C-alpha positions in Angstrom: 105.3 118.2 83.1 103.6 118.9 79.8 102.9 115.0 78.8 102.3 114.1 82.1 99.4 116.3 82.6 98.4 114.8 79.3 98.4 111.7 79.8 96.3 112.0 83.1 93.7 113.9 81.4 93.5 111.4 78.9 93.2 108.3 81.7 90.5 110.4 83.6 88.4 110.7 80.1 88.5 107.3 79.6 87.7 106.2 83.0 85.4 108.8 83.6 83.2 107.3 79.8 83.8 103.4 80.9 82.4 104.6 84.7 79.4 105.9 83.0 79.0 103.9 80.8 79.0 100.6 83.3 76.6 102.3 85.4 74.0 102.4 82.2 75.2 99.0 81.7 74.4 97.5 85.0 71.7 99.5 86.1 68.6 96.7 85.5 69.8 94.1 88.4 67.7 94.5 91.6 67.6 92.8 94.3 63.9 91.8 94.7 64.7 90.5 98.4 67.2 88.3 100.3 67.1 85.7 103.1 69.1 83.9 105.5 69.4 80.8 107.3 69.1 80.4 111.1 69.8 76.6 112.3 67.6 75.2 114.8 68.8 75.8 118.3 70.0 72.2 118.6 72.4 73.0 116.4 74.3 75.3 118.5 77.5 75.1 119.4 78.5 76.3 122.7 81.3 76.4 124.6 80.4 73.1 126.5 79.5 71.3 122.9 83.0 72.9 121.8 84.7 71.4 124.4 83.4 67.6 123.6 83.9 67.7 119.9 87.8 68.8 120.6 88.0 66.3 123.1 86.1 63.8 120.8 89.2 64.1 118.5 91.2 61.3 118.9 94.2 62.8 117.2 95.0 65.4 119.1 97.9 65.9 121.4 98.1 68.7 124.1 99.8 71.0 121.9 97.1 70.4 119.4 94.6 71.5 122.4 96.3 74.2 122.8 97.2 75.4 119.4 92.9 75.4 118.5 92.7 77.3 121.6 94.6 79.9 120.4 92.5 80.4 116.6 89.3 79.7 118.5 90.5 82.5 121.2 91.5 84.9 118.3 88.4 84.4 115.8 85.8 86.3 116.5 83.3 83.9 117.1 81.2 83.9 120.0 79.0 80.7 121.1 76.2 81.2 119.5 77.2 80.1 116.2 75.7 76.4 114.9 77.0 72.9 113.2 76.1 70.3 111.7 74.2 67.5 114.2 76.5 64.4 112.9 79.1 66.9 114.4 77.4 67.8 117.8 76.3 63.8 117.9 80.3 63.1 117.5 79.3 60.7 114.3 81.5 63.3 112.4 84.2 63.1 114.3 84.9 59.5 113.1 87.7 59.3 110.5 86.2 56.7 108.5 82.6 58.2 108.3 82.0 61.8 108.6 78.4 61.9 106.9 76.4 59.8 104.8 75.1 60.9 101.1 71.8 61.3 102.4 73.0 63.0 106.2 75.1 65.4 103.8 72.3 66.0 101.1 69.9 66.3 103.9 72.3 68.9 105.5 71.8 71.2 102.2 68.0 70.4 101.6 67.3 71.9 105.3 69.2 75.0 104.2 67.8 75.3 101.3 64.4 74.6 101.2 64.3 77.0 104.7 65.7 80.0 102.8 63.3 79.5 99.2 60.4 79.1 101.2 60.5 82.3 102.9 62.1 84.2 99.7 59.2 83.2 97.8 56.6 83.6 100.6 57.6 87.4 101.6 57.9 88.6 97.8 54.7 86.7 96.6 56.7 85.2 93.5 55.9 81.8 92.6 59.1 79.1 91.8 57.7 78.5 88.4 57.9 82.3 87.4 61.8 82.5 87.9 64.2 82.1 84.5 67.7 81.9 86.4 68.7 79.5 89.4 72.3 79.3 90.3 73.3 77.8 93.8 77.0 77.7 95.0 78.1 75.2 97.5 82.0 74.9 97.0 82.9 71.6 99.5 79.8 69.0 98.2 78.7 68.0 94.4 76.6 65.2 94.1 74.7 64.1 90.8 72.1 65.1 90.1 73.5 68.3 90.8 71.9 70.5 94.0 70.7 72.9 91.9 68.2 70.3 89.7 67.5 69.1 93.4 65.6 72.7 93.8 64.1 72.7 90.8 62.4 69.1 90.9 61.3 70.4 94.8 59.4 73.4 93.3 58.5 71.8 90.7 60.5 75.3 87.9 60.2 75.8 84.2 62.1 73.1 82.0 63.8 76.2 80.1 64.7 77.6 83.4 68.5 78.5 83.0 70.5 76.1 86.0 74.2 76.8 87.3 76.1 74.9 89.8 79.0 76.3 91.2 81.4 74.6 93.2 85.0 74.7 94.8 84.6 78.9 94.5 84.8 79.4 98.3 83.7 82.3 100.4 83.2 84.6 97.4 81.3 82.6 95.4 77.9 84.0 96.3 79.3 87.6 94.5 80.1 85.1 91.5 76.5 83.9 91.2 74.9 87.1 90.9 77.5 88.3 88.2 76.4 85.2 86.3 72.7 86.1 87.0 73.3 90.0 85.9 75.3 89.2 82.8 72.3 87.0 81.3 69.8 89.7 82.4 72.4 91.6 79.9 70.7 89.5 77.5 67.5 88.5 78.3 64.4 91.5 79.6 62.2 91.2 82.1 63.5 88.2 83.9 63.6 86.9 87.6 66.9 85.0 89.1 67.5 83.1 91.9 70.9 82.6 93.8 71.6 79.9 96.7 74.7 79.8 98.4 75.4 77.8 101.4 78.7 75.2 102.7 78.6 71.6 103.3 79.9 71.1 106.8 79.0 67.5 107.5 81.3 65.5 105.3 84.0 67.6 105.8 85.0 67.8 109.1 88.7 67.2 109.5 89.2 64.8 111.9 93.2 64.8 111.5 95.7 66.6 114.0 97.8 69.0 110.8 97.1 72.5 112.1 96.9 74.0 108.5 94.2 72.1 108.2 92.7 72.1 111.6 91.8 76.3 111.4 88.5 75.4 109.0 87.3 73.4 112.2 87.3 76.5 114.2 85.9 79.0 111.8 83.5 77.4 109.4 80.1 77.5 110.7 76.5 76.4 109.3 74.3 79.0 107.3 73.1 80.2 103.7 71.0 82.3 101.8 68.9 82.9 99.1 68.5 86.1 97.0 66.0 87.1 94.6 67.0 89.4 91.5 65.1 90.6 88.7 65.9 93.1 85.7 62.4 93.8 85.3 61.8 97.5 85.0 58.0 96.8 86.0 59.1 95.3 89.3 62.0 97.6 90.4 59.5 99.4 92.8 59.6 96.7 94.9 63.2 96.6 94.4 65.9 97.0 97.7 68.7 97.1 96.3 70.1 97.9 92.6 73.8 96.6 91.5 75.9 99.5 90.6 79.1 97.4 89.5 81.1 94.3 89.9 84.6 93.6 89.7 86.3 90.6 90.1 89.7 89.5 90.2 91.7 85.9 90.2 94.8 85.3 91.1 95.0 81.5 89.8 98.2 81.7 88.2 99.8 83.0 90.6 101.5 79.6 92.2 101.6 80.6 96.0 98.3 82.5 95.6 96.5 79.4 94.1 97.9 76.8 96.7 97.1 79.0 100.1 93.9 77.6 100.4 92.9 74.2 98.9 91.4 71.0 99.7 93.4 67.7 100.3 94.7 64.8 102.1 97.7 65.2 105.1 99.9 62.7 105.7 97.7 60.1 106.7 95.4 60.3 103.7 92.5 62.5 105.9 91.2 65.0 103.7 91.0 68.4 104.9 91.1 72.0 103.9 94.4 73.2 104.0 94.7 77.2 105.0 98.2 78.5 104.3 100.0 80.9 106.2 100.6 82.9 103.1 96.7 83.4 102.5 97.0 86.9 104.0 99.7 88.0 101.7 97.8 86.1 98.6 94.7 88.1 100.1 96.2 91.3 100.4 97.4 91.2 96.6 94.1 90.3 95.0 92.4 93.0 97.1 95.2 94.9 95.9 94.2 94.2 92.3 90.3 94.2 93.0 90.4 97.7 94.3 92.2 98.9 91.6 89.9 97.9 89.5 87.1 99.1 91.7 88.2 102.6 92.4 87.6 104.2 89.0 83.8 102.9 88.9 82.6 104.2 92.5 84.8 107.3 93.6 83.5 111.3 92.5 85.3 113.0 90.0 87.5 114.6 93.2 88.4 111.7 94.9 88.9 109.9 91.3 91.4 112.4 90.3 93.4 112.6 93.5 93.6 108.6 93.0 95.0 108.9 89.2 98.1 111.2 90.5 98.6 108.7 93.6 98.5 105.4 91.5 101.2 107.8 88.8 103.1 108.2 91.5 103.2 104.9 92.7 104.2 103.0 90.4 106.7 105.4 89.7 108.2 104.9 93.3 107.1 101.3 93.3 107.9 100.5 89.4 103.9 98.9 89.7 104.1 97.0 92.5 101.8 97.7 95.1 102.3 98.9 98.4 103.8 96.4 101.6 100.4 97.1 103.1 98.0 96.1 100.1 96.1 99.4 100.1 95.7 101.0 97.0 95.8 104.5 99.3 92.5 106.4 98.0 89.8 107.1 100.4 87.0 104.7 99.3 84.7 106.2 102.2 83.6 109.4 99.5 81.8 107.1 97.3 80.6 104.5 99.4 78.4 104.7 102.6 78.5 101.0 104.1 81.3 98.0 103.9 80.0 94.6 103.9 83.2 93.2 104.8 83.5 88.9 104.5 83.0 87.9 108.2 86.0 85.1 108.0 87.5 85.9 111.0 88.8 88.3 113.1 92.2 89.3 111.2 90.1 88.9 108.0 88.0 92.2 109.0 90.5 93.7 111.2 92.8 93.4 108.0 90.0 94.9 105.2 89.5 97.6 107.8 92.9 98.9 107.8 93.6 98.4 103.8 90.5 100.4 103.3 90.7 103.1 106.4 88.0 102.0 108.0 86.6 103.0 111.8 85.2 100.5 114.2 81.4 101.6 113.3 82.1 100.6 110.0 82.9 96.8 110.8 80.4 96.8 113.5 78.3 94.8 111.0 80.8 91.6 110.0 82.1 91.5 113.5 78.7 91.1 114.6 78.4 88.9 112.2 81.6 86.7 112.9 80.7 86.8 116.8 77.5 85.7 116.1 76.9 83.5 113.5 80.9 82.6 112.3 82.2 82.3 108.9 79.4 80.9 107.1 81.3 80.8 103.5 79.7 82.4 100.8 76.7 83.4 102.7 78.5 85.2 105.2 78.1 88.8 103.1 74.5 88.7 103.1 74.3 88.3 107.1 76.7 91.3 107.5 74.0 92.8 104.8 70.8 91.8 107.3 72.9 93.0 110.4 73.1 96.5 108.5 69.0 96.5 107.6 67.8 95.1 111.3 70.5 98.4 112.6 68.0 101.0 110.0 71.8 101.9 108.7 70.5 101.6 105.4 68.6 104.7 104.2 67.9 105.6 100.0 70.7 106.7 97.6 73.3 104.9 100.1 75.8 102.7 98.6 76.5 99.4 100.3 79.9 97.8 99.0 80.1 94.0 99.2 84.0 92.1 99.5 84.4 88.6 99.8 87.2 86.3 98.8 87.6 82.6 97.7 90.2 80.2 97.1 91.9 80.4 94.0 92.3 82.5 95.1 90.0 85.1 94.3 88.6 88.8 95.6 85.3 90.0 94.3 83.2 92.9 95.1 80.7 94.8 94.1 78.9 98.0 94.9 74.5 98.3 96.0 72.2 101.6 95.5 69.0 101.5 98.4 66.5 102.1 96.0 63.5 100.9 98.0 62.3 100.6 101.4 64.1 98.2 103.9 62.9 96.1 107.1 64.1 94.7 109.9 62.4 91.3 109.7 65.4 89.0 109.0 67.6 86.5 110.4 68.4 88.9 113.5 65.2 90.0 114.2 65.5 87.9 117.4 68.4 89.1 118.7 69.5 92.3 117.2 69.1 94.3 120.3 71.9 92.1 121.9 74.1 93.8 119.3 77.0 95.4 119.7 77.2 93.7 123.6 78.9 96.9 125.8 81.5 94.6 127.0 82.4 91.4 124.4 83.2 88.3 126.4 85.4 85.4 125.3 83.5 82.8 126.5 86.3 79.8 125.1 89.0 81.6 127.8 86.7 81.7 130.4 86.4 77.6 130.2 89.3 76.9 128.7 91.9 79.2 129.5 93.4 76.7 131.7 94.7 74.3 128.9 97.6 76.9 128.3 99.0 76.3 131.5 99.2 72.7 130.9 
């Protein structure tokens, strides 16, 4: 018993020292502003257009239609999300020509320049003042890079530090923030911009393999740009301060590595495979991530309870995570708001169950999913925008973000609200409509008959 108490005391002391050190080390990464992209109305995916797109798939049989309907009905997405114009026109459904290179670049530039123009205008920061630029788009990597195109467009400085990420999935925006904050640790008074989006035009799957059709049902158009700084002279203008960041990568686990990946089907058609083992990989990745995050964000009382429960769990399970993938700890003791990746209704529900969150906590993620769909790496910022537009955030509140990415990865971070917020964001024209009193599924009303065929 004495040995147990001594071990507990040593663990507690080391974690407390580490927590204080991490807080001091990361205190100079601020968000000055961020913007999210709202595509034009001609890109809106209502039920009629959705039906036309499904009918336009030449390789689908009645069983495939039923499968697609099942996925769409359970996705949690409404009929006001957006997709690229080439998909709406039907051109993107052709196996031999989904999107030309100029069309793919044009899609990205529309997203990037819209959010960046707004970001620079609102913040009063000019492009030549930017010291660091990180761009992430997983499924499209032309040369010159997308980041180089932004540098050229805005005539940024020759000594700007530029990074272009690809293949890192929905969690890439947090990875990009981590890159910026690590540069901030080595250089003073810097400004950084993160741009996150996904290329859908050239990546629409035209085949009939079910694990690759899922991505067509879930992913939607979206983008965001985030302005960060470590300049103490600008902190009075900041909205959020980064408290901590945790990244977990399970790439050495073959099952986790293969659960979400771009590949060809048996006919050589390229698509994005989402395997049945993805929930298991996500659960394990989240367990490992939150286990590392907990000591950084929990108050002392909850930290002690966490340490005791962790030691007991290790003894009972021989070091393995519980079946539920939960870390058995109350994160609400140290966190006020939760930005859950809006990857799908099942993702939101699963994360909420593991963290013990209420429907009020999950409302921002569910409503983001309903309004905009899964916009990949930019999705978390639409969720944050919902909280801001609903005026939920107050000074000194802590906001936790948690996202996932192929590889397989789980990334999380915690922001502290440090400035006055406003509701002038992507939600401004529709926020009063959410949450609706009754969440009607328009796809069931329109296409429910397919299940009877």
